[in-house]
C-alpha positions as CSV (number, residue, x, y, z in Angstrom):
1,M,79.4,111.5,104.5
2,E,79.4,110.2,101.0
3,P,81.9,108.3,98.9
4,R,84.6,110.3,97.2
5,F,85.5,110.0,93.5
6,G,88.5,111.2,91.6
7,P,91.4,110.1,89.2
8,A,94.8,108.6,89.6
9,G,97.0,111.3,88.1
10,N,96.0,113.6,85.3
11,A,93.6,112.6,82.5
12,Q,94.5,113.4,78.8
13,S,91.7,116.1,78.9
14,F,93.7,117.9,81.6
15,A,96.6,118.5,79.2
16,D,94.2,119.1,76.3
17,A,92.6,121.9,78.3
18,G,96.1,123.6,78.4
19,F,97.1,122.7,81.9
20,K,100.7,121.6,82.6
21,A,101.1,121.6,86.4
22,T,99.4,119.4,88.9
23,V,98.8,122.3,91.2
24,D,96.0,123.2,88.8
25,A,94.4,119.8,89.1
26,P,92.2,120.4,92.3
27,R,90.4,123.4,90.8
28,W,89.8,121.5,87.5
29,L,88.6,118.4,89.3
30,A,86.3,120.5,91.6
31,N,84.8,122.2,88.5
32,M,84.0,118.8,87.1
33,G,82.2,117.7,90.3
34,L,84.9,115.4,91.6
35,N,86.5,115.5,95.1
36,A,89.4,113.1,95.3
37,Y,92.8,112.8,93.6
38,E,95.6,110.3,93.9
39,Y,99.1,111.8,93.3
40,Q,101.3,109.3,91.5
41,C,104.8,108.4,92.9
42,G,104.8,104.9,91.4
43,R,108.1,105.6,89.6
44,G,109.7,107.4,92.7
45,V,109.0,110.2,94.9
46,N,110.2,113.0,92.6
47,V,108.2,116.0,93.9
48,G,109.5,118.5,96.3
49,E,107.9,119.5,99.5
50,E,107.4,123.1,98.3
51,T,105.4,121.9,95.3
52,A,103.6,119.3,97.4
53,A,102.4,122.0,99.7
54,K,101.1,124.2,96.8
55,I,99.1,121.2,95.5
56,G,97.9,120.6,99.1
57,A,96.7,124.2,99.5
58,Q,94.8,124.1,96.3
59,A,93.3,120.7,97.3
60,A,92.2,122.1,100.6
61,Q,90.7,125.2,98.9
62,Y,88.6,123.1,96.5
63,G,87.6,120.3,98.8
64,I,89.8,117.6,97.1
65,A,90.8,114.6,99.3
66,L,94.4,113.6,98.5
67,S,96.1,110.3,98.5
68,I,99.5,109.1,97.3
69,H,100.5,106.0,95.4
70,T,103.9,104.9,96.7
71,P,106.7,103.6,94.5
72,Y,106.1,100.3,92.7
73,F,109.5,99.2,93.8
74,I,108.2,98.2,97.2
75,N,108.2,94.4,97.7
76,L,106.8,93.4,101.1
77,S,107.4,89.6,100.6
78,S,111.1,89.8,101.2
79,L,112.9,90.1,104.6
80,E,116.4,90.7,103.2
81,D,117.9,93.5,105.2
82,E,118.5,95.7,102.1
83,R,115.0,95.2,100.9
84,V,113.4,95.9,104.3
85,E,115.4,99.2,104.5
86,K,114.5,100.2,100.9
87,N,110.8,99.5,101.6
88,I,110.9,101.7,104.6
89,G,112.7,104.4,102.8
90,Y,110.2,104.4,100.0
91,V,107.3,104.8,102.4
92,L,108.9,107.5,104.5
93,A,109.7,109.5,101.4
94,S,106.1,109.2,100.4
95,C,105.0,110.3,103.9
96,R,107.1,113.5,103.7
97,V,105.3,114.4,100.5
98,A,101.9,113.3,102.0
99,R,102.4,115.4,105.0
100,A,103.3,118.5,102.9
101,M,100.2,117.8,100.7
102,G,97.9,117.0,103.5
103,A,97.3,113.6,102.0
104,T,96.1,111.0,104.6
105,R,96.3,107.8,102.6
106,L,99.2,105.9,101.0
107,T,98.5,103.1,98.6
108,V,101.2,100.3,98.8
109,H,101.7,97.3,96.6
110,C,102.4,93.9,98.4
111,G,105.0,92.1,96.3
112,G,105.8,88.9,94.4
113,Q,105.9,85.4,95.7
114,G,109.2,84.6,93.9
115,K,110.6,81.3,95.1
116,L,108.9,81.5,98.6
117,S,105.9,79.5,99.5
118,R,102.8,81.5,99.6
119,E,102.5,81.4,103.3
120,R,106.2,82.3,103.9
121,A,105.7,85.3,101.5
122,A,102.6,86.3,103.5
123,L,104.3,86.0,106.8
124,N,107.1,88.2,105.5
125,T,104.6,90.8,104.4
126,I,103.0,91.0,107.8
127,E,106.5,91.5,109.3
128,N,107.5,94.1,106.7
129,V,104.3,96.1,107.4
130,R,105.1,96.0,111.2
131,H,108.5,97.5,110.4
132,I,107.0,100.2,108.2
133,L,104.4,101.3,110.7
134,A,107.1,101.4,113.5
135,A,109.3,103.6,111.2
136,M,106.3,105.9,110.5
137,D,105.6,106.2,114.2
138,D,109.3,106.9,114.9
139,A,109.3,109.6,112.2
140,G,106.1,111.2,113.5
141,Y,104.0,110.2,110.5
142,T,100.9,109.3,112.5
143,A,98.3,111.0,110.3
144,Q,98.9,108.8,107.3
145,T,97.1,105.5,106.7
146,V,98.8,102.7,104.7
147,C,96.3,101.1,102.2
148,L,97.5,97.7,101.0
149,E,96.3,97.1,97.5
150,T,94.8,93.9,95.9
151,M,96.8,93.0,92.9
152,G,96.1,91.8,89.4
153,K,98.7,89.1,88.7
154,Q,98.4,85.7,90.3
155,S,102.1,85.5,90.9
156,V,101.9,88.5,93.2
157,L,100.5,88.6,96.7
158,G,97.3,90.6,96.8
159,S,94.2,88.4,96.6
160,A,91.3,89.8,98.6
161,E,91.8,87.2,101.3
162,E,95.5,88.0,101.6
163,V,95.0,91.7,101.7
164,F,92.2,91.5,104.3
165,R,94.4,89.2,106.4
166,F,97.3,91.7,106.3
167,V,95.1,94.6,107.1
168,A,93.6,92.9,110.0
169,T,96.9,92.9,111.8
170,D,96.8,96.6,112.7
171,D,94.0,99.1,113.0
172,R,96.1,101.8,111.3
173,L,95.8,99.8,107.9
174,L,93.1,99.9,105.3
175,P,92.5,97.8,102.2
176,C,92.9,99.4,98.8
177,I,90.4,97.2,96.8
178,D,91.3,97.3,93.2
179,F,88.3,95.8,91.6
180,G,89.9,95.5,88.1
181,H,92.8,93.7,89.6
182,L,90.6,91.2,91.5
183,N,88.6,90.6,88.3
184,A,91.8,90.0,86.3
185,R,93.5,87.7,88.8
186,T,90.3,85.6,89.0
187,Q,89.8,85.5,85.3
188,G,86.5,87.4,85.3
189,G,85.3,86.3,88.8
190,Y,83.9,89.7,89.7
191,R,81.1,90.3,87.3
192,T,77.9,89.8,89.5
193,E,76.5,91.6,92.4
194,E,76.6,88.4,94.3
195,A,80.4,88.3,93.9
196,F,80.8,91.8,95.2
197,S,78.4,91.2,98.1
198,A,80.6,88.2,99.1
199,L,83.8,90.3,98.8
200,F,82.3,92.9,101.1
201,D,81.1,90.3,103.6
202,L,84.5,88.8,103.7
203,M,86.0,92.2,104.3
204,E,83.6,93.0,107.1
205,N,84.2,89.7,108.8
206,T,88.0,90.0,108.6
207,I,88.6,93.7,109.5
208,G,85.3,94.7,111.0
209,V,82.5,96.9,109.8
210,A,83.9,100.3,110.9
211,R,87.1,100.0,108.8
212,A,85.3,98.3,106.0
213,R,82.9,101.2,105.5
214,V,85.8,103.5,104.7
215,F,88.0,101.3,102.5
216,H,90.2,102.8,99.7
217,S,89.7,101.7,96.3
218,H,91.1,101.7,92.7
219,F,88.7,101.0,89.8
220,S,89.3,100.5,86.2
221,K,88.4,97.9,83.4
222,I,91.4,95.7,82.9
223,E,92.4,93.3,80.1
224,Y,93.8,90.0,81.4
225,T,95.3,86.7,80.3
226,D,95.5,83.4,82.1
227,K,98.2,84.9,84.3
228,G,96.1,87.9,85.3
229,E,96.3,91.6,84.6
230,K,97.6,92.7,81.1
231,R,96.7,96.3,80.7
232,H,94.3,99.1,81.9
233,L,91.4,100.0,79.7
234,N,88.7,102.6,79.9
235,F,84.9,102.6,80.1
236,R,84.6,102.0,76.4
237,D,85.6,98.3,77.1
238,T,82.7,95.9,76.9
239,V,84.7,92.6,77.0
240,Y,86.8,92.4,80.2
241,G,85.1,94.6,82.9
242,P,84.3,94.7,85.6
243,E,81.2,97.0,85.7
244,F,80.9,99.6,88.4
245,D,77.0,99.3,88.8
246,P,76.8,96.3,91.1
247,I,79.6,97.7,93.2
248,A,77.7,101.0,93.5
249,R,74.5,99.2,94.5
250,Q,76.4,97.4,97.3
251,V,78.1,100.4,98.5
252,A,74.8,102.4,98.7
253,R,72.9,99.6,100.3
254,R,75.6,99.1,103.0
255,G,76.2,102.8,103.7
256,Y,79.9,102.7,102.9
257,T,81.8,105.8,102.3
258,P,85.0,104.7,100.5
259,T,87.3,106.8,98.3
260,F,87.1,105.6,94.7
261,I,90.2,106.4,92.6
262,C,89.7,105.7,88.9
263,E,92.7,104.3,87.0
264,S,91.2,104.2,83.5
265,A,93.7,104.7,80.7
266,G,93.6,108.3,79.8
267,T,90.0,109.0,80.7
268,Q,90.4,108.5,84.4
269,A,88.7,111.9,85.4
270,E,85.8,111.4,83.0
271,D,85.2,107.8,84.1
272,A,85.5,108.8,87.7
273,L,82.6,111.3,87.1
274,T,80.6,108.4,85.4
275,M,81.2,106.3,88.6
276,K,80.0,109.1,90.8
277,R,76.8,109.4,88.7
278,I,76.3,105.7,88.8
279,Y,76.5,105.7,92.6
280,E,74.1,108.6,92.9
281,G,71.7,106.6,90.7
282,A,72.1,103.5,92.9
283,K,71.5,105.5,96.0
284,A,68.4,107.1,94.7
285,T,66.7,103.8,94.0
């Protein structure tokens, strides 16, 4: 097995080529040389199961592994009854679409700290994830893996240490390492190969090598302020980073087979292809 590469949603070039429907995306991506795609439900699950099934059929035909980004409205740090039920509802709605598509991974945001202590928010998150997994089991959604994402703002739960801690609580979870987010929340702390090596060591030591090898990932260059993430950029950026090369070298050296979803602004498909070529170069050396 090899790492997979693909975009989050449709790049501007997809529309420029005359395509209007995501059902055409798998063929377009395969022709580019990509093999992954993350369907975006961040603003709500607004796709029907019939359309989802058509996208899934095309993805299967062209060898595109699908994942789904669940709604941004999820906040795992709150244990208020209404919020807990809404979180579960958002995930189950995403699972319905995922099953229709044949998508096996769900990317889920953690949530803000708010007025809670950091530890209280972390414990609430662990409890909320337990409720979500139980609801998925009860509904028969056992083929989907929840991937908890590292986040870009310091006021939001989602440091590497926090996400690995959450994921360690259940074997059905995986981390979604967003390298741009981590670099933004640490003010450029992920620029060297040593930093990425330490990150991967921490992941292996917290969740085990077997799950670490197949982590989910988002990658883009991200502008940041002293509070963390400001906006996504593309590979033309030479200021904020991070760069993909040291990540590729570590992934190749360790024999990891993650799925890399590129979230560049507008050029996510082209930049995903660049990432694939960087990895292939790293593996060849």
